NUNU-191768 format. One line per field, with one value per residue: x, y, z of N, C-alpha, C, O in turn; residue number from 1. Coordinates in Angstrom, 1 decimal, always signed. Layout:
REM residues N
n_X c(X,...)
n_Y c(Y,...)
n_Z c(Z,...)
ca_X c(X,...)
ca_Y c(Y,...)
ca_Z c(Z,...)
c_X c(X,...)
c_Y c(Y,...)
c_Z c(Z,...)
o_X c(X,...)
o_Y c(Y,...)
o_Z c(Z,...)
i c(NUM,...)
END
This chain:
REM residues 203
n_X c(+18.4,+19.6,+17.4,+16.1,+17.8,+17.8,+15.1,+15.1,+17.1,+15.4,+13.5,+14.6,+14.9,+12.4,+11.7,+13.2,+12.0,+9.3,+9.7,+10.4,+8.3,+6.5,+7.7,+7.7,+4.9,+4.2,+5.8,+4.7,+2.0,+2.7,+3.8,+1.4,-0.3,+1.0,+1.2,-1.2,-3.2,-5.4,-7.9,-7.0,-6.0,-6.5,-6.9,-6.3,-4.8,-2.7,-1.6,-0.7,+1.1,+3.1,+3.8,+2.6,+0.5,-2.9,-4.2,-1.9,-1.4,-3.8,-3.4,-1.8,-2.7,-5.6,-7.8,-8.3,-7.8,-6.0,-3.8,-3.2,-2.4,-0.3,+1.5,+1.9,+3.2,+5.3,+6.8,+6.5,+7.1,+7.3,+10.0,+13.2,+14.8,+17.9,+18.9,+19.8,+20.2,+19.0,+16.0,+15.1,+17.0,+16.4,+13.8,+14.2,+15.5,+13.5,+11.8,+13.3,+13.6,+11.2,+10.4,+12.3,+11.1,+8.6,+9.2,+9.8,+9.3,+5.7,+4.8,+3.1,+0.7,-0.2,-0.4,-2.3,-4.4,-4.7,-5.7,-8.1,-9.3,-9.8,-12.1,-14.0,-17.3,-17.7,-14.8,-12.7,-12.2,-10.2,-8.0,-6.8,-6.2,-4.6,-2.2,-1.4,-0.9,+1.3,+3.2,+3.5,+4.6,+7.4,+7.6,+6.1,+7.5,+9.7,+8.9,+8.0,+10.5,+11.9,+10.4,+10.9,+13.9,+13.7,+13.9,+11.5,+8.6,+6.7,+4.0,+3.4,+1.1,+1.3,+0.2,-1.2,+0.9,+2.5,+0.6,+0.7,+3.3,+3.2,+1.4,+2.5,+4.2,+2.6,+0.3,+1.7,+2.5,+0.2,-2.1,-1.2,+0.1,+2.9,+6.5,+8.0,+10.6,+14.1,+13.8,+11.1,+11.3,+13.2,+11.7,+9.4,+11.0,+11.9,+9.2,+7.7,+9.8,+9.7,+7.0,+6.7,+9.1,+10.9,+13.2,+15.0,+14.7,+16.8,+16.6)
n_Y c(-48.9,-47.0,-46.0,-44.7,-42.6,-41.2,-40.4,-38.6,-36.6,-35.4,-34.4,-32.4,-29.7,-28.4,-26.5,-24.3,-23.8,-23.1,-20.8,-19.3,-19.0,-17.8,-15.3,-14.5,-14.0,-12.3,-10.0,-9.6,-8.7,-6.0,-4.9,-4.7,-3.3,-0.9,-0.3,+0.0,+0.3,-0.8,-2.1,-3.4,-5.6,-8.9,-12.4,-13.9,-11.9,-11.8,-14.4,-14.8,-12.6,-13.5,-16.0,-18.5,-21.0,-20.6,-22.4,-22.8,-20.5,-20.2,-22.0,-21.0,-18.4,-18.0,-16.1,-13.0,-10.7,-11.9,-12.2,-9.8,-8.4,-10.1,-9.3,-6.7,-6.9,-8.2,-6.0,-4.0,-5.1,-6.6,-5.5,-5.4,-3.7,-2.9,-2.8,+0.4,+2.0,+4.5,+6.0,+7.6,+7.4,+4.8,+4.9,+6.8,+4.9,+3.2,+4.9,+5.5,+3.1,+2.5,+4.8,+4.2,+2.0,+2.7,+4.3,+2.6,+1.8,+1.5,+1.0,+3.1,+3.2,+0.6,+0.5,+2.4,+1.1,-1.5,-0.2,+0.7,-1.6,-2.8,-1.6,-2.4,-4.1,-7.1,-7.8,-8.9,-7.8,-8.6,-9.7,-7.5,-6.2,-7.9,-7.7,-5.1,-4.9,-6.6,-5.2,-3.0,-3.9,-3.9,-1.2,-0.7,-2.3,-0.9,+1.4,+0.2,-0.8,+1.6,+2.6,+0.8,+1.3,+4.0,+6.2,+6.8,+8.1,+6.7,+6.7,+7.1,+6.4,+3.7,+2.3,+4.3,+5.9,+4.4,+4.4,+6.7,+7.0,+5.2,+6.5,+8.8,+8.7,+7.1,+8.7,+10.9,+9.8,+8.7,+10.3,+13.0,+12.6,+12.8,+12.0,+10.4,+11.8,+12.2,+14.6,+14.8,+12.3,+13.3,+15.4,+13.9,+12.5,+14.4,+15.5,+13.4,+12.5,+14.4,+14.3,+11.9,+11.4,+10.8,+11.9,+15.3,+17.4,+18.5,+22.0)
n_Z c(-2.9,-4.7,-6.1,-3.7,-3.3,-5.6,-5.3,-2.9,-3.8,-5.8,-4.3,-2.8,-3.8,-3.0,-0.9,-1.7,-4.2,-3.4,-1.9,-4.1,-5.6,-3.7,-3.4,-6.3,-6.7,-4.8,-5.4,-7.8,-7.2,-5.9,-8.1,-10.0,-8.5,-8.3,-11.0,-12.1,-10.0,-7.4,-8.7,-10.6,-9.8,-9.6,-9.2,-11.4,-12.8,-11.3,-10.9,-13.8,-14.2,-12.3,-13.1,-12.1,-11.1,-10.5,-8.2,-6.9,-5.8,-4.3,-2.5,-0.8,-0.1,+0.8,+0.2,-1.5,+0.1,+2.1,+0.3,-0.5,+1.9,+2.8,+0.7,+1.3,+3.7,+2.8,+2.2,+4.0,+7.1,+10.2,+12.5,+14.1,+16.5,+18.1,+21.7,+22.5,+24.5,+24.6,+24.1,+22.0,+20.2,+19.5,+18.5,+16.3,+14.7,+14.2,+12.8,+10.6,+9.4,+8.5,+6.9,+4.9,+3.9,+2.9,+0.9,-1.3,-4.7,-5.6,-3.0,-1.8,-3.1,-2.7,+0.1,+0.4,-0.9,+0.8,+3.3,+2.2,+1.4,+3.6,+4.7,+3.1,+2.4,+4.0,+4.5,+6.7,+9.6,+11.7,+10.3,+9.3,+11.5,+13.0,+11.3,+11.6,+14.2,+14.2,+12.7,+14.4,+16.5,+17.4,+18.0,+20.2,+21.6,+22.3,+23.4,+26.1,+26.9,+27.1,+29.1,+31.4,+31.4,+32.1,+30.6,+29.4,+30.2,+32.8,+32.8,+30.3,+27.5,+26.0,+23.7,+22.3,+21.8,+20.2,+17.9,+17.2,+16.2,+14.1,+12.4,+11.6,+9.4,+7.7,+7.2,+5.9,+3.6,+2.4,+2.9,+2.5,+0.1,-0.1,-0.2,+2.7,+4.6,+5.7,+7.2,+8.3,+9.9,+11.9,+12.9,+14.0,+15.8,+17.8,+18.5,+19.4,+21.3,+23.1,+24.1,+25.4,+26.5,+29.6,+30.6,+30.8,+27.7,+25.6,+24.6)
ca_X c(+19.0,+19.7,+16.0,+15.8,+18.8,+17.1,+13.9,+15.5,+17.7,+14.4,+12.5,+15.4,+14.6,+11.1,+11.5,+13.6,+10.9,+8.2,+10.2,+10.6,+6.8,+6.1,+8.3,+7.2,+3.7,+4.1,+6.3,+3.7,+0.9,+3.1,+3.9,+0.3,-0.9,+1.8,+1.0,-2.7,-4.1,-6.1,-8.9,-6.4,-5.7,-7.2,-6.1,-5.9,-3.9,-1.4,-1.0,-0.2,+2.3,+4.0,+3.9,+2.4,-1.0,-3.9,-4.1,-0.7,-1.8,-4.8,-3.0,-0.8,-3.5,-7.1,-8.5,-7.5,-7.6,-4.8,-2.8,-2.7,-1.8,+1.1,+2.2,+2.2,+4.0,+6.6,+7.3,+6.6,+6.7,+8.0,+11.4,+13.8,+15.7,+18.5,+18.7,+20.7,+20.3,+18.3,+14.5,+15.2,+18.0,+15.5,+12.8,+14.8,+15.9,+12.2,+11.1,+14.1,+13.5,+9.7,+10.5,+12.8,+10.1,+7.5,+9.8,+9.9,+8.1,+4.4,+4.2,+2.2,-0.6,-0.6,-0.9,-3.8,-5.4,-5.0,-6.7,-9.3,-9.9,-10.3,-13.3,-15.0,-18.1,-17.0,-13.5,-12.3,-11.2,-9.3,-6.8,-6.1,-5.7,-3.4,-1.1,-1.0,-0.3,+2.7,+4.0,+3.7,+5.0,+8.6,+7.6,+5.4,+8.6,+10.8,+8.3,+8.0,+11.9,+12.3,+9.9,+11.7,+15.0,+13.5,+13.9,+10.2,+7.6,+5.9,+2.6,+3.0,+0.2,+2.2,-0.8,-1.5,+2.2,+2.8,-0.2,+1.2,+4.6,+3.0,+0.5,+3.0,+4.8,+1.7,-0.4,+2.5,+2.6,-1.0,-3.0,-0.8,+0.7,+4.3,+7.2,+8.5,+12.0,+14.7,+13.3,+10.0,+11.7,+13.9,+10.6,+8.9,+11.6,+11.8,+7.9,+7.3,+10.4,+9.1,+5.8,+6.8,+10.2,+11.3,+14.4,+14.8,+15.0,+17.5,+16.1)
ca_Y c(-47.7,-45.9,-45.2,-43.7,-41.5,-40.3,-39.8,-37.4,-35.6,-34.7,-33.6,-31.4,-28.3,-28.2,-25.3,-23.0,-23.4,-22.5,-19.5,-18.7,-18.8,-16.8,-14.0,-14.0,-13.7,-10.9,-9.1,-9.3,-7.8,-4.9,-4.4,-4.5,-2.2,+0.3,+0.2,+0.0,+0.4,-2.0,-2.5,-4.4,-6.7,-10.0,-13.5,-14.2,-11.1,-12.0,-15.6,-14.5,-11.9,-14.2,-17.0,-19.7,-21.5,-20.2,-23.4,-22.8,-19.2,-20.3,-22.9,-19.9,-17.2,-18.4,-14.8,-11.8,-10.1,-12.6,-12.0,-8.2,-8.3,-10.6,-8.1,-5.4,-7.3,-8.4,-4.6,-3.4,-6.1,-6.6,-5.3,-5.5,-2.5,-3.4,-1.9,+1.3,+2.8,+5.7,+5.6,+8.4,+6.8,+3.6,+5.7,+7.2,+3.7,+2.5,+5.6,+5.4,+1.9,+2.5,+5.7,+3.5,+0.9,+3.5,+4.8,+1.6,+1.7,+0.9,+0.9,+4.0,+2.6,-0.8,+0.6,+2.8,-0.3,-2.3,+0.5,+0.8,-3.0,-3.1,-1.0,-3.0,-5.0,-8.6,-7.9,-9.6,-6.8,-9.1,-9.9,-6.3,-5.7,-8.7,-7.2,-3.8,-5.2,-7.1,-4.1,-1.9,-4.4,-3.3,+0.2,-0.9,-2.9,+0.2,+2.2,-0.5,-0.9,+2.9,+3.0,+0.0,+1.8,+5.1,+7.4,+7.2,+8.3,+5.4,+6.8,+7.1,+5.2,+2.8,+1.9,+5.5,+6.5,+3.5,+4.7,+8.0,+6.6,+4.7,+7.4,+10.1,+8.3,+6.7,+10.0,+12.0,+9.1,+8.2,+11.2,+13.9,+12.3,+13.2,+11.1,+10.7,+12.0,+12.5,+15.8,+14.2,+11.4,+14.0,+16.1,+13.1,+12.1,+15.5,+15.7,+12.2,+12.5,+15.4,+14.0,+10.7,+11.2,+11.2,+12.7,+16.5,+17.3,+19.8,+22.9)
ca_Z c(-2.5,-5.7,-6.2,-2.7,-3.5,-6.7,-4.8,-2.2,-4.7,-6.5,-3.3,-2.2,-4.2,-2.8,-0.4,-2.7,-5.3,-2.7,-1.6,-5.5,-5.9,-2.9,-4.0,-7.6,-6.5,-3.7,-6.2,-8.8,-6.4,-5.8,-9.5,-10.5,-7.9,-8.7,-12.2,-12.4,-9.0,-6.9,-9.5,-11.7,-9.1,-9.6,-8.9,-12.6,-13.3,-10.3,-11.4,-15.2,-13.9,-11.5,-13.9,-11.4,-11.2,-9.4,-7.3,-6.1,-4.9,-3.3,-1.2,+0.2,+0.1,+0.0,-0.1,-2.1,+1.3,+2.3,-0.7,-0.3,+3.3,+2.7,-0.1,+2.1,+4.8,+2.3,+2.2,+5.5,+8.0,+11.7,+12.4,+15.3,+16.9,+19.4,+22.7,+22.0,+25.7,+24.5,+23.4,+21.1,+19.2,+18.8,+17.8,+15.2,+13.9,+13.7,+11.9,+9.4,+8.5,+8.0,+5.9,+3.7,+3.1,+2.4,-0.1,-2.1,-5.6,-5.5,-1.7,-1.3,-3.6,-2.0,+1.4,+0.2,-1.3,+2.2,+4.1,+1.6,+1.3,+5.2,+5.0,+2.2,+3.2,+3.9,+4.9,+8.1,+10.3,+12.4,+9.7,+9.2,+13.1,+13.2,+10.4,+12.1,+15.3,+14.0,+12.2,+15.3,+17.8,+17.8,+18.5,+21.5,+22.6,+22.5,+24.5,+27.0,+27.3,+27.5,+30.7,+32.3,+31.5,+32.8,+29.5,+28.8,+31.2,+33.3,+32.5,+28.8,+26.9,+24.9,+22.6,+21.7,+21.2,+18.9,+16.8,+16.7,+15.6,+12.7,+11.7,+11.0,+8.1,+6.9,+6.6,+5.0,+2.2,+1.7,+3.2,+1.9,-1.1,-0.2,+0.4,+3.9,+4.4,+6.9,+8.1,+9.0,+10.9,+12.9,+13.5,+14.8,+17.0,+18.5,+19.1,+20.3,+22.5,+24.2,+24.4,+26.4,+27.3,+31.1,+30.8,+30.0,+26.5,+25.3,+23.6)
c_X c(+19.2,+18.5,+15.7,+16.7,+18.2,+15.8,+14.3,+16.3,+16.4,+13.6,+13.3,+15.0,+13.2,+10.8,+11.9,+12.5,+9.8,+8.6,+10.1,+9.2,+6.3,+6.7,+8.0,+5.9,+3.5,+4.6,+5.3,+2.5,+1.4,+3.2,+2.5,-0.3,-0.3,+1.6,-0.3,-3.6,-4.7,-7.1,-8.3,-5.9,-6.4,-6.3,-5.5,-4.7,-2.5,-0.6,-0.3,+1.1,+3.6,+4.4,+3.7,+0.9,-1.7,-3.9,-2.9,-0.7,-2.5,-4.4,-2.3,-1.8,-4.9,-7.9,-7.6,-7.1,-6.2,-3.6,-2.2,-1.9,-0.3,+1.8,+2.8,+3.3,+5.3,+7.5,+7.6,+6.2,+7.3,+9.4,+11.9,+14.9,+16.5,+18.6,+19.9,+20.9,+19.7,+17.0,+14.7,+15.9,+17.2,+14.4,+13.1,+15.2,+14.5,+11.7,+11.8,+13.9,+12.1,+9.8,+11.2,+11.9,+8.9,+7.9,+10.2,+8.8,+6.9,+3.9,+3.1,+0.6,-1.1,-1.0,-2.1,-4.9,-5.7,-5.8,-7.8,-10.0,-10.4,-11.6,-14.3,-15.9,-17.5,-15.6,-13.5,-11.6,-10.0,-7.9,-5.9,-5.6,-4.6,-2.2,-0.7,-0.4,+1.1,+3.6,+4.4,+4.4,+6.4,+8.5,+6.9,+6.6,+9.3,+10.3,+8.5,+9.5,+12.2,+11.7,+10.7,+13.2,+15.1,+13.8,+12.6,+9.3,+6.8,+4.5,+2.3,+2.2,+0.9,+1.4,-0.8,-0.2,+2.7,+2.0,+0.4,+2.6,+4.3,+2.1,+1.4,+3.5,+3.7,+0.8,+0.5,+2.4,+1.2,-2.0,-2.5,-0.1,+2.1,+5.0,+7.9,+10.0,+12.4,+14.2,+12.0,+10.5,+12.2,+12.8,+10.0,+9.7,+11.6,+10.3,+7.5,+8.4,+10.2,+7.9,+6.0,+8.0,+10.5,+12.2,+14.3,+15.5,+15.7,+16.7,+17.2)
c_Y c(-46.6,-45.0,-44.4,-42.5,-40.4,-39.7,-38.4,-36.3,-34.8,-33.8,-32.5,-30.0,-27.6,-26.8,-24.1,-22.7,-22.9,-21.2,-18.7,-18.1,-17.6,-15.4,-13.4,-13.5,-12.4,-9.7,-8.7,-8.6,-6.5,-4.2,-4.0,-3.4,-1.0,+0.7,+0.6,+0.4,-0.8,-2.7,-3.5,-5.5,-7.8,-11.3,-14.0,-13.4,-11.4,-13.2,-15.4,-13.8,-12.6,-15.5,-18.5,-19.8,-20.8,-21.1,-23.2,-21.6,-19.6,-21.2,-22.0,-19.1,-17.6,-17.3,-13.8,-10.9,-10.8,-12.2,-10.5,-7.9,-8.9,-9.8,-7.1,-5.8,-7.7,-7.1,-4.0,-4.3,-5.8,-6.2,-5.3,-4.4,-3.1,-2.4,-1.0,+2.2,+4.1,+5.6,+6.6,+8.0,+5.6,+4.0,+6.2,+6.1,+3.1,+3.3,+5.6,+4.3,+1.9,+3.6,+4.8,+2.6,+1.6,+4.0,+4.0,+1.9,+0.9,+0.5,+1.8,+3.6,+1.5,-0.3,+1.4,+1.8,-1.0,-1.5,+0.5,-0.5,-3.3,-2.4,-1.5,-4.1,-6.5,-8.9,-8.2,-8.6,-7.3,-9.4,-8.7,-5.9,-6.5,-8.0,-5.8,-4.0,-5.8,-6.1,-3.2,-2.5,-4.0,-1.8,+0.3,-1.4,-1.9,+1.0,+1.6,-0.6,+0.4,+3.2,+2.0,+0.5,+3.2,+6.3,+7.4,+7.2,+6.9,+5.6,+7.1,+6.0,+4.7,+2.5,+3.2,+6.2,+5.8,+3.9,+6.0,+7.9,+6.3,+5.7,+8.4,+9.9,+7.8,+7.7,+10.8,+11.2,+8.9,+9.5,+12.6,+13.9,+12.7,+12.1,+11.4,+10.9,+12.1,+13.6,+15.5,+13.3,+12.1,+14.8,+15.2,+12.5,+13.1,+15.4,+14.7,+12.2,+13.3,+15.0,+12.7,+10.6,+11.6,+11.9,+14.3,+16.6,+18.7,+20.7,+23.3)
c_Z c(-3.4,-5.9,-5.0,-2.9,-4.6,-5.9,-3.9,-2.9,-5.4,-5.7,-2.7,-2.4,-3.8,-2.2,-1.0,-3.6,-4.5,-2.5,-3.2,-5.6,-5.1,-3.3,-5.2,-7.4,-5.7,-4.7,-7.3,-8.3,-6.4,-7.0,-10.1,-10.0,-8.4,-10.1,-12.7,-11.3,-8.6,-7.7,-10.6,-10.9,-9.2,-9.5,-10.1,-13.0,-12.5,-10.8,-12.8,-15.0,-13.2,-12.3,-13.0,-11.6,-10.0,-8.1,-6.4,-5.2,-4.0,-2.3,-0.3,+0.9,-0.2,-0.4,-0.9,-1.0,+1.9,+1.5,-0.5,+0.9,+3.1,+1.7,+0.5,+3.0,+4.2,+2.1,+3.4,+6.4,+9.3,+11.5,+13.8,+15.4,+18.3,+20.5,+22.6,+23.3,+25.5,+23.6,+22.3,+19.8,+18.5,+18.2,+16.4,+14.2,+13.3,+12.6,+10.6,+8.8,+7.8,+6.7,+4.6,+3.3,+2.5,+1.3,-1.5,-3.3,-5.3,-4.1,-1.2,-1.8,-3.0,-0.8,+1.5,+0.0,+0.0,+2.8,+3.4,+1.7,+2.7,+5.4,+4.2,+3.0,+2.9,+4.3,+6.3,+8.8,+11.3,+12.0,+9.6,+10.7,+13.4,+12.5,+11.3,+13.3,+15.2,+13.5,+13.4,+16.6,+18.5,+18.4,+20.1,+22.3,+23.0,+23.5,+25.8,+27.6,+27.7,+29.0,+31.6,+32.3,+32.1,+31.9,+29.0,+30.0,+31.4,+32.9,+30.9,+28.4,+25.7,+23.7,+21.7,+21.2,+20.2,+17.8,+16.4,+15.9,+14.1,+11.8,+11.0,+9.5,+7.2,+6.3,+5.6,+3.6,+1.7,+1.8,+2.5,+0.5,-1.3,+0.5,+1.7,+3.7,+5.8,+7.9,+8.8,+10.1,+12.0,+13.8,+14.5,+16.1,+18.2,+19.3,+19.9,+21.5,+23.5,+24.8,+25.7,+27.1,+28.8,+31.5,+30.2,+28.6,+26.2,+24.3,+22.4)
o_X c(+19.1,+18.4,+15.0,+16.2,+18.1,+15.7,+13.8,+16.2,+16.4,+13.2,+12.6,+14.9,+12.9,+10.0,+11.1,+12.2,+9.2,+7.7,+9.7,+8.9,+5.8,+5.9,+7.9,+5.6,+2.7,+4.0,+5.2,+2.1,+0.5,+2.8,+2.4,-0.8,-1.0,+1.6,-0.5,-4.7,-4.5,-7.3,-9.0,-5.3,-7.3,-5.1,-4.4,-3.7,-1.4,+0.6,+0.7,+2.1,+4.7,+5.4,+4.5,+0.1,-1.2,-3.7,-2.9,-0.2,-2.1,-5.1,-2.2,-1.9,-5.4,-8.7,-6.3,-6.0,-5.3,-2.5,-1.0,-0.9,+0.8,+2.9,+3.9,+4.3,+6.4,+8.7,+8.7,+5.0,+7.9,+10.0,+11.0,+15.8,+16.0,+18.3,+21.1,+21.8,+19.9,+17.1,+14.1,+15.6,+17.4,+14.0,+12.4,+15.1,+14.3,+11.2,+11.2,+14.0,+11.9,+9.2,+10.6,+11.8,+8.3,+7.0,+10.6,+7.6,+7.0,+2.9,+2.3,-0.4,-2.3,-2.1,-2.9,-5.9,-6.9,-6.9,-8.8,-11.2,-11.3,-12.2,-15.4,-15.6,-17.1,-15.2,-14.3,-10.4,-9.0,-6.9,-4.6,-4.5,-3.6,-1.2,+0.5,+0.7,+2.0,+4.8,+5.6,+4.7,+6.6,+9.2,+7.2,+6.9,+9.7,+11.0,+8.9,+9.6,+12.7,+12.3,+11.0,+13.8,+16.1,+13.8,+12.4,+9.4,+6.5,+3.9,+1.2,+2.5,+1.0,+2.0,-0.4,-0.2,+3.2,+2.5,+0.6,+2.9,+4.8,+2.1,+1.1,+3.3,+3.8,+0.5,+0.0,+2.2,+1.0,-2.7,-3.3,+0.3,+2.5,+4.5,+8.3,+10.6,+11.8,+14.1,+11.9,+10.0,+11.9,+12.8,+9.9,+9.2,+11.4,+10.3,+7.1,+8.0,+10.5,+7.7,+5.4,+8.0,+10.4,+12.1,+13.4,+16.5,+15.3,+16.3,+16.9)
o_Y c(-45.4,-43.8,-43.4,-41.4,-39.2,-38.4,-37.2,-35.1,-33.6,-32.8,-31.6,-29.1,-26.4,-26.0,-23.1,-21.6,-22.1,-20.3,-17.6,-16.9,-16.7,-14.5,-12.2,-12.5,-11.5,-8.6,-7.5,-7.7,-5.6,-3.0,-2.9,-2.6,-0.1,+1.9,+1.5,+0.7,-1.8,-3.9,-4.2,-6.4,-7.6,-11.2,-14.5,-13.9,-11.3,-13.2,-16.0,-14.3,-12.4,-16.0,-19.4,-18.9,-20.5,-20.5,-23.4,-21.7,-19.4,-21.3,-22.3,-19.0,-17.5,-17.5,-13.8,-10.3,-10.0,-12.0,-10.2,-7.3,-8.3,-9.4,-6.6,-5.0,-7.6,-7.1,-3.5,-4.5,-4.7,-6.5,-5.3,-4.2,-3.5,-1.2,-1.5,+3.0,+4.8,+5.1,+6.1,+8.3,+5.3,+3.3,+6.1,+6.3,+2.6,+2.8,+5.7,+4.3,+1.4,+3.3,+4.8,+2.5,+1.0,+4.3,+4.4,+2.2,-0.2,-0.2,+1.4,+3.6,+1.4,-0.7,+1.2,+1.6,-1.3,-2.0,+0.3,-0.5,-4.1,-2.8,-1.1,-4.7,-6.9,-10.1,-7.6,-8.5,-6.6,-9.3,-8.7,-5.2,-6.0,-7.8,-5.7,-3.4,-5.5,-6.0,-2.7,-1.9,-3.8,-1.4,+1.2,-0.9,-2.0,+1.3,+2.3,-0.5,+0.5,+3.8,+2.5,+0.2,+3.7,+7.4,+8.3,+6.3,+6.1,+4.6,+7.2,+4.8,+5.3,+2.5,+3.2,+6.9,+6.4,+4.0,+6.2,+8.7,+6.8,+5.5,+8.8,+10.7,+8.0,+7.7,+11.4,+11.8,+9.0,+9.7,+13.3,+14.9,+13.0,+11.4,+12.5,+10.4,+12.1,+13.5,+15.9,+13.6,+11.7,+14.9,+15.5,+12.2,+12.7,+15.3,+15.0,+11.9,+13.0,+15.3,+12.8,+10.0,+12.8,+12.6,+14.6,+16.0,+19.8,+20.3,+24.0)
o_Z c(-3.0,-5.8,-5.2,-2.7,-4.4,-6.0,-4.1,-2.5,-5.4,-6.1,-2.1,-1.6,-4.1,-2.7,-1.0,-3.9,-5.2,-2.8,-3.2,-5.7,-5.7,-3.5,-5.4,-8.1,-6.0,-4.8,-7.6,-9.1,-6.7,-7.1,-10.6,-10.8,-8.9,-10.3,-13.6,-11.5,-9.3,-7.5,-11.3,-11.5,-8.4,-9.8,-10.0,-13.6,-13.1,-11.0,-12.9,-15.5,-13.4,-12.0,-13.1,-12.1,-8.9,-7.1,-5.2,-4.1,-2.9,-1.2,+0.9,+2.1,-1.4,-1.3,-0.8,-1.1,+2.2,+2.0,-0.4,+0.9,+3.3,+2.2,+0.3,+3.1,+4.9,+2.0,+3.7,+6.4,+9.5,+10.5,+14.6,+14.5,+19.3,+20.3,+22.7,+23.3,+26.5,+22.5,+21.3,+18.6,+17.3,+17.2,+15.4,+13.0,+12.2,+11.6,+9.5,+7.6,+6.7,+5.6,+3.5,+2.1,+1.6,+0.5,-2.6,-3.0,-4.9,-3.9,-0.3,-1.1,-2.7,-0.5,+2.4,+0.6,+0.2,+2.9,+4.1,+1.9,+2.8,+6.4,+4.4,+3.9,+1.8,+4.5,+7.1,+8.6,+11.5,+12.7,+9.7,+10.8,+13.9,+13.1,+11.7,+13.5,+16.1,+14.0,+13.4,+17.6,+19.7,+19.3,+20.9,+23.4,+24.1,+24.5,+26.7,+28.8,+28.8,+29.9,+32.7,+33.4,+32.5,+32.5,+28.2,+30.8,+30.6,+32.6,+30.4,+28.7,+24.6,+22.6,+20.5,+20.2,+19.3,+16.6,+15.2,+15.0,+13.1,+10.6,+9.9,+8.6,+6.0,+5.1,+4.6,+2.5,+0.5,+0.8,+1.9,-0.2,-2.4,+1.4,+1.8,+2.8,+6.8,+9.1,+9.9,+11.3,+13.1,+15.0,+15.7,+17.1,+19.3,+20.5,+21.0,+22.6,+24.6,+26.0,+26.7,+28.2,+29.2,+32.5,+29.3,+28.3,+26.5,+23.2,+21.4)
i c(1,2,3,4,5,6,7,8,9,10,11,12,13,14,15,16,17,18,19,20,21,22,23,24,25,26,27,28,29,30,31,32,33,34,35,36,37,38,39,40,41,42,43,44,45,46,47,48,49,50,51,52,53,54,55,56,57,58,59,60,61,62,63,64,65,66,67,68,69,70,71,72,73,74,75,76,77,78,79,80,81,82,83,84,85,86,87,88,89,90,91,92,93,94,95,96,97,98,99,100,101,102,103,104,105,106,107,108,109,110,111,112,113,114,115,116,117,118,119,120,121,122,123,124,125,126,127,128,129,130,131,132,133,134,135,136,137,138,139,140,141,142,143,144,145,146,147,148,149,150,151,152,153,154,155,156,157,158,159,160,161,162,163,164,165,166,167,168,169,170,171,172,173,174,175,176,177,178,179,180,181,182,183,184,185,186,187,188,189,190,191,192,193,194,195,196,197,198,199,200,201,202,203)
END
């Protein structure tokens, strides 16, 4: 009985340890890319920075592609916006959350690296599509909720509108090399609200 109790006690910290390894590795990816760019990102470098073994990394992320996407999702992942009764308020909440995520150190370089890696030979496009689908899922959801509620036009193209929402902050950060700010958020709420809103928009 005593031996069983010791065995259980020793096994208990397994999950916290796994979470610690995951956090250390994903933080190391972001730090390395922020400091030296995607070219510095190797499994050896990540393992050394995180203080973990490569086998431990490969068990979680079989490829570098998996690792980079996981790091990106640790900074910019799915989110949930409650029903606020107003599409524009919900859109502002999504854009504000994304703006804050994009302003984290290293995220701009990592995001650019993820997009570049998606175009490389041998990249699995489905992996990137799955990631972007998860990231954009709440925007699609609030558009569909707005249609059902009546403050988004019933003929609005949900997919195209969700792409427009995501692209505005992304291109400001990566394409224009400027940090997204509250002014951009308000501008996008105004422009997208006018484009898909079913209710009259005050001038």
